[in-house]
N, C-alpha and C positions, 0 to 999 in steps of 0.2 A: 478613490483612494489612490492614489499614485503608491503601489508597493515599493514603488524604490528597486527592483529590481530587473528593467530594462536592461538589457545587453550582458546578463548573465548568463550563463549555463548551466540544464540540470540533464543529468540523467534520469528518465522514469521507468522501473522496472514494470512490467506484464501490461502495456499502455495501450495496445491495442483494442480495449473494450474497456467495460466496468469502470470500478474507483480508478484503477490507473488513466487511464483514457481520461476522466474526469479530471483528474489532478493534471495532466498533462494539456488540456486545451483550457484549465485555467489559467496557466502558466503559460502558455502559448497569448494568450491576449495581453499578459504581462510584457510580452516582447522579447521573451525570456527563448535563448538556444536551446533545442531539444534535440537530445538524443535520447531515441525512446527503442525501446526491446522487445519482444515478445515470440514465441517459438514459431508460431502462425505465421506464413509470409503472407498470405492474400491481406490476411485480415489486420495485417499490419500495415501495409503498403497502403491500404484504403483508409484508416487512421491518418498514417501519415501525410496522406494526402487532405485530408478536414483541416488538419490541427497548419500546414502549410496555407489554407486559403481562411484563419483566423485572423494571422498578422504575417509582418514581413521580416520574423527571424527565422532563420535557418534551422529545417528538421531533420536529424537524419536516423531513419531508421534500421538496425541490425538484429537481424535476423539468429536466435541464440535462445539457448539456454543457462540462464545465469548459476544454474544449482550446477553444473558441470565449470571444471577450471578456464578450458577451451570455450565457454561463453562470454565468462568473464572476461576473459582475456580482449577475445573480438570485443565487447563492449567500452571497454577502457581502453582500445585501440583508437576507437573513432570519438572520445572524449575522454584524453587522460586526466583532464585537468578540472572537473565539473566545480560549480558553486554550491550546486545545489543537488542532493542525493535523494531520492521516493525509492526507498526499499517497497519492493510489494510481488507477492505471489499468491498463486492459489492455495487453498488450503488443502491439507492431506483428506482422502477419504473418512465417511463418517464409517462407525462402525461400534462392536463391544470390546473392551478391554478383553475378557476371556481371548477371541479373535485375533488380537495383533499380534503380529512374529515381530521379533529382536528386529528383521529386517524392514518391516513395516515403519519400527521407532525410529531406524537410520534414515531412511527416508524421507519422512517429517523435519527431523533435525537437521535432514542436512538443507532442504529446501526452503526452510522457514524460520532456520536461528545460524547456520554454518554461512550460506551463500550469503542473509547480509552484513553479517559479521565479516567476512569478508572484503565484498564490497566499500564496509564503512574505514575498512583496516588501510585498504587501496590509496583514500581519495582523504581521508579527514587530518593529517598534518599538512599535505600539502593546502587545502582548506586555512587551516590555522597559521600557516609560513603565510600567506596573503591576507588574513585577518578580514577573513569573509568566510561564513557559510552555515549552508542548513541542512540538515540529514531530519527526514521522515521517514519513519517505518509505518509504514501501514500492515498492523497487527491485526487485533478483535476484539470485541466486547465481551472474549471470552477472558481474557487476561485478568478482567475485573471477575466477572461470576461467570465459573465454569461450565460448558456448555455438556450434559451426558452424552450425548453420541456424539461430540467430536472432542476423545480425549488428546488425540495423535495432536489435533490443532492445539489445546489446551497446553499441551506439553512444552510443546516447539514455541511458541510463542511467547509463553512466562518466560522461559527459555534467554531468548532474544532482547527480552525486556530486563529482565536482569546483568545481563549480561556487559549492557552496554549502559547505565546508572551511572555509577561512577564517572564513566568516563563521561557524560555529559554536564560533571559538575567539573570537569578540567580543562573541557577544551572552551566553553561559555566565555575563557577570560579573555580568550582569541576570537572571540565573535564568532562563532560557529557554535550552532544550538542543535543536539538530538532531541529530537519527540517521539512522539507516537499517536498515531490516530487510532482510533479501536471503535471503527464500524458495528452497529448492530444491524438488521433487517436493509437492504438497498435493492431498489428496483434493480437487479443487472440480472445475464442469466445466469448466472450460478444460483440467486435465488427461487428463478422460476423454475430452474431443473429441480431444486431440492422439492417446490411444491408438487411438481410432475410425480416424484419418487413416491412422495407422502400422498397423495392423491392415490395410483397406483398399489399401494401397498393397502390403503384400507379401501377399497372400489369404490371411491367419491370422485367426483368431474374438479377439475384441476382448479376450476370458475369458485369450486365451492371450498375448498383447501385455502386458496389464496387469500379471498376475502376474507377467511378465520381467521388465517397466519398475519393480514394485515390490522384487523380486529384485536388483535393481541397489543399493540404498541401504542402506547395513550398519545400518541399525535394522530392516531386513525388512519396511517398511512404510511409506504416507504418512504425511505430517505430515495434522491436522486442524485446519480453521480456529478451532476453539474455542483448542489450545495455543498456536496463533500470535498471537489476539487476547490471550492470559494476557498473552505476553512483553510485547508491544503496551501494553498496559495497563501493564507495569511501568514500561516507558520514559517513559510520560507521565503516572506520578507523580509527588509529593512526594519520595519516594525517591530519585529518578535523579539529580538536581541535577546530580549530579558526574560525568555522562555523557556527553558532546558528542562532535562531530563523529566517532561511532564508526559502523562500517557491520557489523551483526554479521549473521553467517551464522547461518540456521535452515533445515538440510536432511538432520538424521536421519545426519547424517557422511559427506555425499556429499563435501564440498570434500574434495582427497586433501594439503591444506599442514599447515601445521604451525605457521602461522600466518595 
């Protein structure tokens, strides 16, 4: 299927690896001009090289921290009028509610709620004027079903979800959609790092813990960044203009609800 976005421009945040990289790769294959960002220069430049090999469209890499005003300015200077915005950021650390300081909460909200809102605010009105825009927030399945050890993430990501819910119903009349993808367990560095930490805490091997976690997923496997990216690319496509304000869980069937 031709997604109808060849020649469009996109900003993809946290695109050097994992789910962000999967999204960027899927868009590159569709001929989208990419501006990707991450904080790590080496990994970002390596990913940019891989993306350039996928298609003829240009790829611009911006080393920055989008949780800061300076970082967002640098990113928007490289791509001031994107047609597509993919908001993505690593989640706050796990822990126990009683141990989180107010500063921990501020950092979580800054990174996973306020930074995406700032980028949306900077780009959505231009999209509406041009009559096309796709904004995709990568959040977490915890928006639908809170995860006990990820209370910082639960709160900040739910905040972002609520903040854009009404906006998504206003922008769609100008062919600008705002949706969220809520990933469950995907085969990323972050997932493997968590398995290592669990194994260390339990005195078990990484392999035993990782396989046990995989067995908890109804699909009996972890998702891949490529299939996540393919779903994201469709939501960013010309065919998805009637989908807005939605929070789509992609988790191999792990979410237990019927709706």
